[in-house]
Structures are given as C-alpha cells and as structure tokens.
C-alpha positions in Angstrom: -7.1 -27.3 37.7 -3.9 -26.0 35.9 -6.0 -25.4 32.8 -8.4 -23.2 34.7 -5.5 -21.3 36.3 -4.0 -20.6 32.9 -7.3 -19.3 31.5 -7.8 -17.0 34.5 -4.2 -15.7 34.3 -4.5 -14.9 30.5 -7.8 -13.0 31.0 -6.5 -11.1 34.0 -3.3 -10.0 32.3 -5.1 -9.1 29.1 -7.7 -6.9 30.8 -5.0 -5.3 33.0 -3.1 -4.3 29.8 -6.1 -2.7 28.2 -7.0 -1.1 31.5 -10.4 -2.9 31.6 -11.6 -0.9 28.6 -13.0 -3.0 25.8 -11.3 -2.4 22.4 -12.3 -3.2 18.9 -10.3 -5.7 16.9 -8.6 -3.3 14.5 -10.2 0.2 14.7 -8.9 2.5 11.9 -7.3 5.7 12.8 -8.0 9.1 11.1 -5.8 11.8 12.3 -4.7 13.5 9.1 -6.2 15.1 6.0 -9.0 12.6 5.5 -11.9 15.1 6.0 -10.1 17.8 4.0 -9.5 15.5 1.0 -13.1 14.1 1.2 -14.5 17.7 1.1 -12.3 18.5 -1.9 -13.5 15.4 -3.6 -17.2 16.2 -2.9 -16.8 19.8 -4.0 -15.2 18.7 -7.3 -18.2 16.6 -8.1 -15.9 13.7 -9.1 -16.8 10.9 -6.7 -16.5 7.9 -8.9 -13.3 6.5 -10.3 -12.9 9.6 -12.5 -11.1 11.9 -10.2 -7.6 13.0 -9.3 -7.3 11.2 -6.0 -7.4 7.8 -7.6 -4.2 8.4 -9.7 -2.6 10.3 -6.8 -3.2 7.3 -4.5 -1.7 5.0 -7.0 1.4 7.1 -7.2 1.7 7.2 -3.5 1.4 3.4 -3.2 3.9 2.8 -6.0 6.4 5.2 -4.3 6.0 3.5 -1.0 6.3 -0.1 -2.3 9.0 0.9 -4.9 7.0 -0.5 -7.8 6.5 1.1 -11.2 2.7 0.6 -11.4 -0.3 0.4 -9.1 -3.8 -0.4 -10.1 -6.3 0.8 -7.5 -9.4 -1.4 -7.2 -12.6 -1.7 -5.2 -11.2 -4.5 -2.9 -8.3 -6.8 -2.4 -10.5 -9.6 -3.7 -11.3 -7.8 -7.0 -7.6 -7.0 -7.4 -6.7 -10.7 -7.0 -9.5 -11.7 -9.4 -8.2 -9.3 -12.0 -4.7 -10.7 -11.8 -6.0 -14.3 -12.2 -8.1 -13.1 -15.1 -5.0 -11.5 -16.7 -3.2 -14.9 -16.6 -6.2 -16.6 -18.2 -7.0 -19.0 -15.3 -9.8 -21.4 -16.2 -11.6 -24.7 -15.6 -8.6 -26.8 -16.7 -6.3 -25.2 -14.2 -5.4 -25.6 -10.6 -3.9 -22.9 -8.3 -1.8 -23.7 -5.3 -3.1 -21.9 -2.2 -2.3 -22.2 1.5 -5.2 -23.5 3.4 -4.6 -21.1 6.2 -5.7 -17.8 4.6 -8.8 -15.7 4.4 -11.5 -17.3 2.2 -11.2 -14.5 -0.4 -7.9 -16.0 -1.7 -9.6 -19.2 -2.8 -12.8 -17.5 -3.8 -11.0 -15.4 -6.4 -9.6 -18.7 -7.9 -13.1 -20.1 -8.0 -14.5 -17.0 -9.8 -12.3 -18.0 -12.7 -13.6 -21.5 -12.8 -10.2 -22.8 -11.7 -9.7 -25.2 -8.7 -7.8 -24.3 -5.5 -5.2 -26.9 -4.5 -4.6 -26.5 -0.8 -1.1 -26.6 0.8 0.0 -26.7 4.5 2.0 -23.9 6.2 5.1 -23.9 8.2 5.0 -22.6 11.7 7.9 -20.0 11.6 6.8 -18.0 8.6 3.0 -18.9 8.6 3.3 -19.3 4.8 3.5 -22.3 2.5 6.2 -24.7 3.5 8.7 -25.0 0.7 9.9 -28.5 1.8 6.4 -29.9 2.0 5.6 -28.2 -1.4 8.5 -30.0 -3.1 7.5 -33.3 -1.6 3.8 -32.8 -2.5 4.5 -31.9 -6.1 6.8 -34.9 -6.5 4.1 -37.2 -5.3 1.0 -35.7 -6.8 2.1 -34.2 -10.2 3.5 -35.3 -13.5 5.4 -33.2 -16.0 4.1 -32.9 -19.5 6.3 -30.7 -21.7 7.1 -27.5 -19.9 4.3 -27.8 -17.3 3.2 -30.0 -14.4 -0.2 -31.6 -14.0 -2.2 -33.1 -11.2 -1.9 -36.9 -11.7 -5.5 -37.4 -10.4 -7.4 -34.6 -12.0 -5.1 -34.1 -15.1 -5.4 -30.3 -14.6 -2.4 -28.0 -15.1 -0.8 -26.5 -11.9 -0.8 -23.1 -13.5 -0.3 -20.7 -10.6 0.5 -20.3 -6.9 -0.8 -17.7 -4.6 1.7 -17.1 -1.9 0.1 -15.5 1.1 1.9 -13.3 3.6 -0.3 -14.1 6.6 -0.8 -11.3 9.1 1.9 -9.3 7.3 4.6 -11.9 8.0 6.7 -12.8 4.9 6.4 -16.4 3.7 9.5 -18.0 2.3 8.9 -16.1 -0.9 12.4 -16.5 -2.4 12.4 -20.3 -2.0 8.8 -20.5 -3.3 9.8 -18.4 -6.3 12.6 -20.8 -7.2 10.2 -23.8 -7.0 7.6 -22.0 -9.2 10.3 -21.0 -11.8 11.5 -24.6 -12.0 8.0 -25.8 -12.7 6.7 -23.0 -14.9 4.2 -21.9 -12.3 3.0 -18.3 -12.2 3.7 -16.7 -8.8 1.1 -14.3 -7.4 1.6 -12.7 -3.9 -1.4 -12.1 -1.7 0.0 -9.3 0.4 -3.5 -8.1 1.4 -2.4 -8.0 5.0 1.2 -6.9 4.4 1.3 -3.2 3.5 4.4 -1.9 5.2 6.1 -5.3 5.6 9.5 -6.0 4.2 11.7 -9.0 3.5 15.4 -8.3 3.0 14.4 -4.6 2.8 12.1 -5.2 -0.2 8.3 -4.7 0.1 6.2 -7.8 0.1 4.2 -8.2 -3.1 7.1 -7.3 -5.3 8.8 -10.7 -5.6 6.4 -12.5 -7.8 4.7 -11.9 -11.1 2.2 -9.6 -9.4 1.2 -8.5 -5.8 -2.1 -7.7 -4.3 -2.9 -5.3 -1.4 -6.0 -4.6 0.6 -7.3 -1.3 2.1 -10.3 -2.7 3.9 -11.5 -1.1 7.1 -9.4 -3.3 9.3 -6.1 -3.2 7.3 -2.9 -1.2 8.4 -4.3 1.8 6.4 -7.8 1.9 5.0 -9.8 3.5 2.2 -13.0 2.2 3.8 -12.8 -0.6 1.2 -10.3 -1.0 -1.6 -7.4 -2.9 -2.9 -4.6 -2.7 -5.4 -2.3 -4.6 -7.7 1.3 -3.7 -7.7 3.6 -4.6 -10.6 6.5 -3.6 -12.7 4.9 -4.9 -15.8 3.5 -2.0 -18.0 1.4 -4.4 -20.2 -0.2 -5.9 -17.1 -1.0 -2.4 -15.7 -2.7 -1.2 -18.8 -4.7 -4.4 -19.2 -5.9 -4.5 -15.6 -6.9 -0.8 -15.6 -8.9 -1.5 -18.8 -10.6 -4.6 -17.3 -11.4 -2.8 -14.1 -13.4 -0.2 -15.9 -15.7 -2.5 -17.9 -13.1 -2.8 -20.6 -14.5 0.5 -22.1 -12.4 2.0 -24.9 -11.9 5.7 -25.0 -14.2 7.2 -27.6 -15.6 10.7 -27.7 -19.2 9.8 -28.5 -19.7 6.1 -28.3 -19.6 3.2 -25.8 -17.3 0.5 -27.1 -16.4 -2.4 -24.9 -13.8 -4.8 -26.3 -13.6 -7.4 -23.6 -15.6 -8.8 -20.6 -14.7 -6.2 -18.0 -15.6 -5.5 -14.4 -16.7 -2.6 -12.2 -13.6 -3.0 -10.1 -11.9 0.5 -10.1 -11.5 2.3 -6.8 -13.7 5.3 -6.5 -12.4 8.8 -5.9 -13.9 9.1 -2.3 -12.1 6.0 -1.2 -8.9 7.1 -2.8 -9.1 10.5 -1.1 -9.2 8.8 2.3 -6.3 6.5 1.1 -4.1 9.5 0.2 -4.5 11.0 3.7 -3.8 7.6 5.2 -0.6 7.1 3.2 0.7 10.5 4.5 0.7 8.9 8.0 1.7 5.4 7.2 5.1 5.5 8.8 3.5 6.6 12.1 0.8 3.9 11.8 3.3 1.1 11.2 5.4 2.4 14.1 2.4 2.2 16.4 1.6 -1.3 15.2 5.1 -2.5 15.9 4.8 -1.0 19.3 1.7 -3.1 19.8 3.9 -6.2 19.5 6.4 -5.0 22.1 3.5 -4.0 24.4 1.9 -7.5 24.3 5.2 -9.3 24.4 6.3 -7.6 27.6 2.9 -8.2 29.2 2.9 -11.9 28.5 6.6 -12.8 28.5 6.3 -14.5 31.9 3.6 -16.9 30.8 5.4 -19.9 29.3 2.2 -21.2 27.9 1.5 -18.1 25.7 3.7 -17.2 22.7 3.3 -13.8 21.0 4.5 -14.4 17.4 7.6 -12.6 16.4 8.5 -11.5 12.8 10.8 -13.9 11.0 14.5 -13.2 10.5 15.5 -10.7 7.8 12.1 -9.1 7.8 10.4 -6.0 9.2 6.7 -6.5 9.4 3.6 -4.4 10.0 2.4 -6.7 12.8 -1.1 -6.4 11.3 -2.7 -8.7 13.8 -0.9 -9.5 17.0 -1.1 -13.3 17.3 -0.9 -15.4 20.4 -0.3 -19.1 20.3 -1.5 -21.1 23.3 0.4 -24.2 24.5 -2.9 -25.7 25.6 -5.5 -25.5 22.9 -8.4 -26.5 25.3 -8.4 -23.0 26.9 -8.6 -21.1 23.6 -12.4 -21.0 23.2 -13.0 -20.3 26.9 -10.7 -17.3 26.8 -12.3 -16.0 23.5 -15.9 -16.4 24.8 -15.2 -14.8 28.1 -13.4 -11.7 26.7 -15.6 -11.3 23.6 -18.7 -11.3 25.8 -17.2 -8.3 27.7 -16.7 -6.4 24.5 -13.0 -7.1 23.7 -12.2 -7.5 20.0 -10.4 -10.8 19.9 -10.9 -13.5 17.3 -9.7 -16.9 16.3 -7.4 -17.2 13.3 -8.8 -18.0 9.9 -10.4 -21.5 9.7 -8.3 -23.6 7.3 -10.1 -23.5 4.0 -9.8 -27.3 3.3 -12.2 -27.8 6.3 -14.9 -25.6 4.9 -17.9 -27.4 3.3 -17.5 -25.3 0.1 -13.9 -26.5 -0.5 -13.9 -30.0 1.1 -13.6 -31.8 -2.3 -10.6 -29.8 -3.5 -7.2 -31.4 -3.8 -4.9 -30.9 -0.8 -1.8 -31.9 1.1 -1.8 -33.1 4.7 -2.6 -30.3 7.0 -0.9 -31.0 10.3 0.4 -27.5 10.8 -2.6 -25.6 9.6 -5.0 -27.6 11.8 -2.8 -27.3 14.9 -2.3 -23.5 14.4 -6.0 -23.0 14.1 -6.7 -24.9 17.3 -4.3 -22.9 19.4 -4.2 -19.3 18.0 -5.9 -16.1 19.0 -5.6 -12.6 17.4 -5.5 -9.8 19.9 -6.8 -6.3 19.3 -4.3 -4.6 17.1 -5.4 -1.1 16.2 -2.7 1.5 15.8 -4.8 3.5 18.2 -3.4 1.4 21.1 0.1 2.9 20.8 -0.1 5.8 18.3 1.9 8.9 19.2 
C-alpha cells in the first residue's frame, strides 16, 4: 500500500512540475548563431574537416577549459579511441574502467584489443572508489619492475579511464596519486562534463588526457562530435595526424605513414559548435537551475533524493538524477511516465552485467548494482529553465 502511494505521489509531483506537458530527455537548444554559421560554412564550400570553423571551435574549447590544445573529433568515442591508440594499448594490456558508465568507455578499450577491468563506484561522487581501488589492486595484482600485472591474466594494468558520471567529478586527485604510484596512465572520460569544475579546474585537465563529447544530448552539441583536451603538444600533433587517416602533407601525392582513422570533426558540426560555445555560460546556468527546480519540487519526499554536486565542485548537472529509497517502484514510475511521452530513463546498466563483458575481470559491484536498481534520470534540457 505504501509502495503504491509513493509511486503515485512521485508521478503526480513530476507531472505537476512539467505542467502536464511531455518533455524530451535532453533536447538541445539553438538560440544563437547556429544557422548563420552553417550558412557561411555551406557558402564557403568547405563542409568536411577542411574549414575554418574546426580550428575556431578547437580554440574556443581550449579557451573555455584552459588547456593548450584541443583535437576536435567525430565523436567522444573516437576521441577516446585515439587517446588509447596514442598510448599503444594492445592485447597484453588491461584498462581499469568503472562499471557504471556508458558502454562507449569500454568499447574504445576493446577496439584496441585491450581488456576492460571493471571497478565499483562510490555513492557520493559516482566515480571509482579510491579506497576500493587500492584494496582491489593489492589483492589482484603483482608488481614486476615498474608496472603492475593482473595475477590471474598476467596482463599489464596499463591505464585507467576515470569517468566523471553525469558531469559530477570523481575523486580525480586521489585516483591520480594511485595511478602515479603504480605507473598507470590516467585518462579522463569527461564526455558528460563540459562546464564542470573541481577546485575551480575544468574536468578532463587532471590526467594525461581528457575526452569530451558534443553528441545531441550533451550540454552543448555539434549534432555529433567529441574532442581530446591536453597540454601535450606531441600528443596534439599525433592525434590530429591519426584523425585524418595519417595523411602527410604533400602537394601532389597521397602519403600515409601510419594506420589512421577518419575521426576528424567536420566543418558543419564545428560551425554549430562555435555558436553553441558562445552561449555555454547561459546553457550551464539553465542546467544548474534545473537542479534547484527539481530539488524544491521533491524536497518533501523523504524517499526521493535529487543528487547534489560533491563538495569543492561546480557541475553542469548534465542529467538530473533521482535516487529512490524503494527500488521496487522505479520501473513502474518509468513505464507510466514514458508511456505518456516524458523523457525519463534509467541510469546506465553496469557494464559487467552485459553479456559482451561478462567474462572481463572485475571487483565486487555492490554500489554499482544498487545505484542501477534505484536511479532515474529526469528530463534535463536547458530549455526547461533557459532565460
């Protein structure tokens, strides 16, 4: 009886807040120079990656994130794959990855022939738990020379991908210390974190490289697209080269000196991205208002928690996330509201539970499994509170 009452109350409050008007999950907002820049791009004839908007967009992203270099790519996944390729990940390597992340994080590892090694999260930051990581490495790895290896598979633990889930900073400084101690490359998956800061520093700038996404549902969008941000000039030059089929500059011939990829962002996408970057402060402001909006609406319900940004951080609140005390009502709430057209969804399914990754090494997953059972992402478009 109580369970049914909670379900009804959540649905009633939710619909009242949205004025009984179905909303998409994260509709993009285009209120700036998007059409103007697209027309310029089309008129110029340069619509592939050869065009001025690509380099302009890179400069805007670097300026915003306070990094020296940005490499614009066709997607966040391709950006992550390029970084892993730069660090020569291969079949003899394992990469530490949180189980609670979008599947693209692990897929990029698999593209390289390496193996994801899944870790549990902690509930306050939603990122890899540093304490559990130290314990896991102590139990499961052995040191050989400068590096550590999985005792069971004998593969090197070569890298970690630290994910800033929903734009919330993981405990990146603690994770960086652990990686440094064990000679592990640290890559930040900040695909969901454009506009999020930890100790006034943009996420994606703490590790050896950071990856962003500009997919249609991200804080700002290029339609599709991604980027690598770094302060390493050598990395920048190499990744730009790899992203354009590793084609050397030659006036009359086609010379390719490496196995490259068609991963460069095109000029049309970059044109949209430039216009979006011009309004990013207003967009992030609207998304932060979304959090206050939902929190106020649900604050009287003790069985619903709207997740708040961790201490010392300022996040983009990419997806407003509600954690239910009673996991049994989650699917009922989702089904009822989704059938009526509201853009809610469950959080990412922990990757260790997918058939494609069930045989990968992993830690115990108490927090990831519990979080998945009890969590709903609410509609989070900046349109909800843009002004």
